[in-house]
KOLKOLDREN-425254 format. One line per 2 residues: their letters; for each residue x, y, z of N, C-alpha, C. Coordinates in steps of 0.001 Angstrom, whole numbers, plus 500000, padded with zeros to 6 digits. Each point is the difference from the previous one (the first is absolute). Layout:
! residues N
A = X/Y/Z/X/Y/Z/X/Y/Z  ...
! end
This chain:
! residues 262
MS = 592742/219814/809732/498871/500690/499358/499244/499025/499109  498669/499909/500155/499201/499093/499201/499851/500536/498576
AL = 499575/499097/499106/499815/500398/498603/498908/501072/499881  498940/499860/500794/498916/500990/499955/500484/501365/500459
TA = 500810/500016/501065/500546/501269/500493/500921/500634/498966  500830/499175/499378/500907/500512/498975/499221/500579/498816
MT = 498933/499311/499612/499208/500461/498861/499319/501333/500319  499393/500105/501179/499320/501252/500357/501002/501139/500195
TM = 501202/499681/500502/501039/501022/500143/500417/500537/498634  500151/499084/499033/500327/500435/498642/498891/500873/499431
AE = 498759/499600/500232/498874/500786/499486/499982/501390/500627  500234/500086/501314/500038/501305/500671/501115/500864/499443
RE = 501154/499387/499736/501126/500760/499439/499631/500569/498632  499371/499185/499157/499626/500463/498669/498952/501107/500077
LL = 499038/499840/500894/498954/501017/500135/500568/501324/500479  500966/499949/500922/500637/501234/500475/500776/500670/498884
NI = 500699/499194/499191/500750/500576/498877/499065/500678/499004  498852/499354/499734/499054/500589/499064/499367/501257/500588
AR = 499706/499956/501310/499399/501164/500659/500933/501203/499978  501313/499744/500050/500967/501102/499959/500105/500601/498600
SR = 499640/499216/498987/500075/500488/498618/498685/500688/499657  499845/501235/500498/498721/500684/499851/499676/500328/498544
SQ = 501014/500280/499211/499735/500302/498592/499380/498800/499300  500467/498797/500342/499444/498786/499416/498557/499806/500432
LY = 499735/500215/501280/498643/499848/500516/499049/500998/499350  500420/501267/499968/499131/501034/499462/499733/499788/498511
SS = 501042/499682/499252/499824/499838/498558/499138/498785/499678  500118/498929/500802/499220/498792/499742/498517/500229/500237
IL = 499663/500956/500852/498597/500287/500296/499484/501182/499178  500791/501068/499917/499534/501212/499335/499907/499841/498488
TP = 500925/499250/499396/499963/499827/498545/498695/499353/499538  499574/498879/500588/498699/499439/499585/498825/500925/500301
LL = 500045/500733/501123/498900/500910/500321/499907/501141/498982  501148/500566/499610/499998/501049/498976/499509/499449/498670
FL = 500414/498786/499693/499536/499325/498788/498473/499874/500025  499465/499598/501143/498555/499843/500146/499273/501336/499854
VF = 500517/501037/500649/499339/501305/499991/499964/500591/498592  501154/500047/499343/500064/500704/498724/499449/499165/498846
LG = 500382/498733/499910/499488/499177/498901/498525/499690/500202  499628/499647/501232/498613/499645/500260/499042/501146/499721
NG = 500296/501156/500566/499124/501156/499782/500065/500510/498573  501194/499946/499420/500140/500477/498625/499191/499171/499024
VS = 500082/498675/500113/499252/499134/499091/498509/500076/500282  499624/500019/501277/498574/500066/500349/499356/501271/499474
SG = 500723/501126/500096/499433/501279/499569/500136/500218/498503  501152/499566/499454/500264/500306/498595/499418/498994/499034
LQ = 500056/498696/500348/499549/498971/499069/498640/499419/500358  499622/500102/501277/498724/499478/500480/499774/498560/499541
PA = 500815/499061/500482/499871/498601/499565/498638/499436/500375  499366/499319/499039/498646/499487/500230/499948/498481/500121
NL = 501130/499300/499717/499966/498543/499998/500519/499396/501294  499964/500776/501092/500419/499484/501297/498784/499509/500772
AA = 500227/498999/500849/498883/499373/500712/499220/501008/500827  500686/500897/500680/499322/500987/500844/500172/501423/499477
GN = 500654/500159/498844/500043/501286/499330/501010/501009/500497  500640/499758/501127/500929/500975/500581/501426/499506/499820
FT = 500747/500696/499131/501344/499512/499685/500955/500163/501172  499864/501068/500780/500897/500199/501137/499843/498875/501016
AY = 498757/499627/500305/499765/498883/500915/500507/498699/499397  499802/499834/498695/500488/498798/499318/501513/499879/500108
LV = 500675/501139/499929/501463/500024/499966/500641/499682/501353  499246/500073/501094/500590/499802/501323/500619/498607/500127
AG = 499294/498971/499534/500529/498640/500109/501343/499871/499291  500087/500552/498807/501265/499955/499271/501090/500788/500693
TV = 499627/501112/500628/500979/500811/500720/500542/499258/501217  499132/499277/500692/500452/499193/501143/500958/498904/499538
VM = 499668/499354/498892/500888/498958/499456/501324/500619/499563  499951/501170/499365/501221/500685/499585/500862/500354/501205
TS = 499385/500413/501100/500752/500293/501223/500739/498768/500493  499353/498848/499955/500635/498759/500421/501178/499648/499099
VF = 499849/500259/498698/501095/499740/499057/501203/500886/500323  499758/501303/500212/501083/500911/500373/500673/499544/501296
SS = 499189/499656/500980/500528/499656/501318/500869/498750/499945  499552/498991/499275/500784/498764/499926/501343/500240/499329
TF = 500025/500884/499014/501253/500308/499309/500960/500763/500905  499488/501049/500679/500857/500821/500845/500471/499235/501242
SS = 499099/499250/500630/500353/499313/501241/501070/498939/499775  499938/499312/498868/500952/498928/499740/501384/500521/499646
AS = 500116/501304/499777/501320/500568/499710/500942/499861/501193  499452/499818/501220/500861/499837/501180/500858/498748/499893
YF = 499539/499016/499235/500797/498781/499781/501358/500353/499395  499986/500904/499025/501247/500365/499323/500873/500869/500902
RD = 499384/500893/500764/500792/500818/500927/500697/499117/501028  499275/499055/500558/500597/499099/500994/501080/499132/499382
RD = 499776/499558/498782/500992/499153/499348/501276/500777/499687  499856/501190/499437/501166/500782/499605/500766/500552/501199
NG = 499306/500219/501124/500661/500492/501212/500585/498884/500862  499766/498762/499597/500515/498877/500781/499090/499567/501127
VL = 498870/500694/500173/499085/499642/501089/499345/498654/499732  499634/499729/498753/499359/498733/499672/500941/498826/500265
RL = 501278/500171/499683/500988/498955/500283/500032/499698/501499  499975/501062/500806/500025/499830/501448/498736/499301/500493
LL = 498849/500406/499481/498735/499412/500435/499913/498521/499628  500457/499671/498798/499923/498614/499556/501047/499111/500656
ST = 500943/500615/500716/501018/499230/500716/499544/499618/501404  498837/500477/500426/499491/499681/501329/499546/498544/500037
PH = 499771/499467/501206/499573/498591/500099/498624/499729/499399  499217/501042/499778/498655/499786/499474/500039/499642/498520
HP = 498992/499231/499588/499899/499628/498599/499812/501264/499157  500628/500054/498825/499859/501206/499159/498558/500362/499682
RV = 499118/499004/499933/498601/500332/499707/499343/500773/501137  500500/499860/501215/499486/500796/501107/500291/501477/499749
IL = 501206/500283/499508/500377/501375/499687/499142/500542/498861  499839/499196/498957/499193/500431/498861/498534/500182/500387
LG = 499501/499133/500878/498621/500150/500473/499809/501319/500745  500984/500343/500840/499913/501254/500736/499991/501199/499084
KS = 500891/499980/498984/500056/501123/499056/498723/500083/499173  499499/498858/499552/498797/500013/499175/498765/500363/500818
LA = 499976/499629/501270/498875/500375/500862/499892/501518/500118  501146/500659/500140/499993/501463/500071/499490/500607/498700
SL = 500422/499457/498863/499514/500496/498704/498494/499799/499868  499521/498855/500490/498573/499722/499949/499212/501007/500841
VI = 500465/500255/501218/499300/500913/500905/499954/501406/499414  501143/500495/499530/500036/501372/499495/499163/500127/498725
GV = 499987/498964/499162/499179/500044/498796/498515/500039/500315  499574/499178/500957/498588/499981/500393/499596/501333/500616
VQ = 500838/500532/500889/499677/501263/500673/499900/501144/498992  500957/500101/499087/499971/501086/499025/498784/499898/499085
AL = 499674/498792/499565/498839/499823/499124/498705/500386/500719  499882/499609/501267/498786/500321/500751/499917/501493/500327
VV = 501145/500652/500190/499998/501450/500208/499406/500693/498778  500389/499554/498811/499451/500586/498764/498497/499757/499914
LV = 499565/498781/500326/498570/499691/499950/499211/500849/500993  500476/500086/501238/499298/500769/501032/500003/501488/499663
AA = 501119/500496/499437/500077/501418/499637/499047/500335/498863  499791/499057/499082/499152/500267/498837/498518/499808/500294
AP = 499676/499090/500904/498608/499582/500216/499034/501154/500291  500358/500985/500842/499022/501060/500290/499697/500919/498818
FV = 500830/499972/498975/499872/500975/498922/499465/499405/498699  499696/498713/499996/499462/499368/498795/498688/499310/500340
EF = 499246/499649/498961/498674/499415/500190/500096/498476/499945  500360/499390/501126/500025/498556/500094/498596/499464/500257
EW = 499700/498831/499452/498698/499376/500203/499962/499143/501274  501159/499390/500334/500084/499101/501173/498819/499019/499992
QH = 499869/499226/498932/498839/499128/499833/499878/498949/501108  501103/499636/500633/499961/499025/501089/499900/500670/501372
GV = 499966/501323/500041/500084/500736/501246/501418/500535/500180  500137/501059/500779/501306/500643/500128/501013/499074/500687
LP = 499653/499474/501167/500954/499164/500729/500305/498687/499274  498986/499241/499539/500331/498797/499214/500775/500321/498724
GF = 499618/501096/499335/500716/500387/498790/501447/500346/500284  500211/500714/501111/501372/500343/500358/500794/498747/500359
AI = 499369/499043/500668/500678/498738/500338/500383/499235/498734  499112/499997/499003/500316/499350/498723/501185/500701/499335
AV = 499982/501342/500023/501102/500758/499401/501322/499716/500703  499975/499947/501323/501216/499707/500766/500529/498605/499636
SA = 499107/499028/499907/500428/498636/499646/500652/499964/498620  499405/500719/499042/500576/500045/498656/501364/500681/500007
VV = 500131/501073/500777/501268/500726/500079/501081/499131/500634  499660/499242/501036/500985/499134/500659/500490/498929/499035
LL = 499088/499332/499290/500407/498962/499055/500813/500586/498847  499588/501176/499510/500751/500658/498931/501421/500308/500436
NL = 500153/500564/501193/501339/500350/500462/500838/498773/500341  499352/498924/500425/500730/498752/500212/500595/499516/498685
ML = 499215/500069/498931/500488/499597/498686/501121/500918/499516  499807/501311/500133/501001/500957/499514/501292/499907/500806
TG = 499885/499760/501308/501189/499839/500833/500793/498773/499572  499295/498899/499740/500681/498792/499524/500667/500203/498664
LA = 499303/500708/499093/500576/500267/498682/501245/500869/500116  499917/501053/500825/501160/500877/500182/501172/499245/500611
QA = 499732/499119/500972/501063/499219/500621/500619/499027/499000  499159/499407/499142/500510/499078/498984/500931/500719/499034
FA = 499624/501200/499572/500855/500770/499100/501267/500478/500713  499843/500493/501237/501143/500572/500712/501090/498965/500250
SR = 499616/498760/500263/500992/498972/500294/500677/499463/498744  499542/500434/498836/500559/499490/498747/500664/501078/499147
IQ = 499864/501258/500375/500525/501107/499202/501156/500656/500744  501050/500378/499286/501209/500496/500636/499915/501454/500428
SM = 499252/500829/499264/500025/501437/500286/498603/500519/500326  499970/501084/500801/498722/500628/500317/499366/500595/498745
QG = 500819/500545/499101/499466/500576/498769/499297/498933/499155  500648/498825/499902/499385/498911/499255/498724/499516/500650
FH = 499974/500002/501326/498809/499583/500732/498834/500934/499703  500220/501321/500122/498927/500956/499738/499536/499915/498545
LL = 500932/499816/499071/499641/499896/498589/499112/498789/499762  500378/498855/500573/499240/498781/499778/498637/500061/500688
MN = 499946/500565/501213/498720/500128/500692/499045/500895/499198  500517/501122/499495/499154/500890/499193/499563/499324/498705
LA = 500928/499265/499383/499694/499315/498751/498949/498915/500208  500053/499350/501150/499067/498908/500271/498643/500503/500483
LF = 499996/501024/500866/498774/500367/500698/499174/501080/499304  500643/500970/499378/499212/501101/499441/499140/499577/498813
PL = 500477/499150/499078/499070/499500/498976/498831/499227/500609  500270/499206/501045/498920/499277/500673/499004/500966/500626
LF = 500507/501099/500542/499133/500988/500640/499056/500638/498989  500494/500256/498792/499201/500732/499025/498884/499161/499396
FS = 500170/498672/499890/498861/499225/499493/499432/499081/501078  499893/500545/501214/499389/499281/501115/498595/500501/500306
GA = 499524/500987/499250/498739/500644/500326/500165/501128/500988  501241/500368/500298/500254/501057/500977/499581/501370/499486
FF = 500151/500237/498694/499756/501328/499440/498856/500026/498993  499580/498842/499533/498869/499917/499075/499445/498571/500061
PI = 498699/499828/499750/499409/498660/500064/500609/499075/498952  500129/498745/500343/500596/499043/499059/498963/499448/499030
DG = 498708/500277/500245/498950/499455/499127/500131/500498/498573  500435/501249/499811/500058/500567/498660/501321/499780/499287
LP = 500895/499235/500589/501309/499781/499385/499916/498977/498876  500955/500030/499054/500064/498930/498993/500169/498637/500674
VW = 499638/498958/499289/499990/498656/500585/501368/499620/500538  501052/500295/499239/501331/499579/500437/500426/500721/501277
LR = 499560/501257/500163/500316/500720/501230/499147/499506/501168  498767/499600/499718/499156/499450/501066/500568/498678/500505
VM = 500516/499191/499082/500634/498742/500417/501190/500283/500908  500818/500985/499630/501146/500375/500837/499535/500570/501338
AF = 498894/500744/499987/499481/500574/501244/499561/498903/500960  499330/498976/499483/499545/498912/500867/501143/499114/500467
AN = 501126/500037/499298/501190/499272/500453/500851/500825/500955  499580/501240/500246/500756/500954/500812/499484/499973/501443
PL = 500816/499626/500981/499507/499938/501390/499565/501346/500558  500561/501109/499497/499580/501309/500487/498536/500286/499654
TY = 499501/499386/498926/498612/500184/499608/499056/499596/501125  500328/498931/500691/499111/499470/501036/500074/500849/501272
AV = 501146/500629/500244/500091/500933/501122/499164/501241/499730  500087/500523/498774/499207/501172/499627/498512/499672/500055
DA = 499624/498841/499481/498598/499605/499986/499444/499868/501419  500755/499387/500898/499553/499853/501392/499843/501363/500671
MQ = 500959/500906/499737/499918/501337/500576/498775/500751/499472  499733/499869/498712/498852/500696/499427/498682/499436/500508
LA = 499908/498690/500154/498791/499389/500530/499783/500378/501462  501082/500207/500726/499888/500345/501420/499576/501451/500210
TY = 500443/500888/499116/499805/501430/500263/499163/500701/498937  500315/499794/498752/499465/500834/498907/498683/499490/499424
AA = 499934/498690/499753/498900/499449/499214/498683/500008/500773  498909/500163/499237/498661/499926/500589/499409/498602/499866
GG = 500643/499155/499215/499541/498629/499808/501124/499173/499402  499715/498740/499689/501046/499115/499495/500080/499907/498498
EG = 499073/500623/499285/499989/499897/498547/501205/500718/499395  500678/499307/499104/501181/500574/499361/501290/499767/500759
FI = 499921/499307/501131/501194/499713/500798/500218/498489/500074  501184/499604/500393/500356/498583/500026/499311/499278/501154
GL = 500038/500595/501192/499362/499390/501168/501001/499738/501108  499594/500268/501223/500906/499877/501150/500528/498583/500219
PF = 499164/498936/499911/500557/498657/500238/501163/499673/499064  499826/500300/498704/501070/499709/499048/501190/500928/500216
DF = 499741/501270/500324/501080/500954/500275/500904/499481/501112  499397/499592/501111/500802/499585/501149/500625/498626/499790
AV = 499351/499147/499227/500614/498698/499694/501290/500200/499204  499939/500862/498985/501191/500256/499180/501058/500755/500799
LG = 499581/501069/500689/500955/500804/500768/500690/499178/501072  499225/499199/500747/500582/499198/501072/500991/498982/499478
TV = 499636/499316/498914/500885/498979/499428/501293/500614/499471  499851/501055/499207/501180/500632/499405/500878/500629/501079
AV = 499392/500629/501002/500774/500648/501064/500860/498989/500745  499420/498856/500371/500751/498977/500737/501127/499431/499138
LV = 499701/499709/498731/501014/499417/499122/501150/500972/499738  499666/501258/499730/501050/500982/499697/500817/500322/501248
YA = 499342/500080/501154/500744/500271/501239/500945/498851/500310  499545/498760/499782/500885/498844/500205/501169/500031/499025
LG = 499740/500421/498759/501076/500143/499014/501022/501036/500461  499512/501101/500571/500907/501052/500455/500936/499538/501103
LS = 499552/499042/500803/500831/499496/501104/500771/498735/499626  499824/499538/498765/500593/498712/499626/501502/500071/499776
RI = 500498/501174/499617/501436/500129/499733/500672/500725/501148  501019/499366/500547/500768/500586/501096/501192/500758/499423
PR = 500142/501304/500279/501143/500760/499475/501326/499456/500526  500990/499981/499158/501339/499604/500424/500739/501200/500572
LT = 501027/499715/500795/500729/501078/500682/501077/500579/499094  499554/500677/498949/500927/500662/499091/499523/501428/499802
QS = 500870/500820/499436/499654/501396/499765/498835/500146/499051  499930/499104/499004/498932/500092/499003/498726/499331/500453
GQ = 500052/499252/501100/498826/499321/500477/499718/498688/499305  500924/499526/499157/499776/498743/499286/500768/498861/500678
! end
């Protein structure tokens, strides 16, 4: 069996396992959609925010909801690493003639695919019900959004793999992922513009890679122009660089054949 065949077989196995876990699939998609429906409509109707580029908070919130879906997906999908390790399956897989990185590539590829698909399902489900500007056109805008989602999930998959290969328990993994990602999510511009933040929070926002994913998504779908946004060239330069570096970091450590994975 070639390395490519082994990698795709691992990816198919992971995708089938995730597909069988319907509660995980449904919760990863429905939770962000419910968040969008209730928070978006509630704030738009109750507070009537006036400092948004296009004035519609529900449409503004879609980009953040898509990013949040990717965060949920990367956390849930990477939990299979611990199940395989604790059941002895990972030991068996790493004992095959293939290089351990082939196995990790297959598992991470499945996480990447499911994260991209879930995020795009949320975007497609929300699009007919909100007032998107599609300043670049619907198809080009959607292509830009897809590119941003792929790079975002590549980064999140690498980060999850880096944590999973270094942490002994699934509980510790989920705790650390939430501790690392949710603060980043809140000051990424996902739920409110970063222009009005205090200087120290704006500095942290610009150092936050999720900010550039949110900005690219908003420029692709929500915004009517580029004023008040970072800009697509810089968004993709940062996202592409960080995604490649973090994904390489996630594959840099090979798990040892022990119960704890160390």
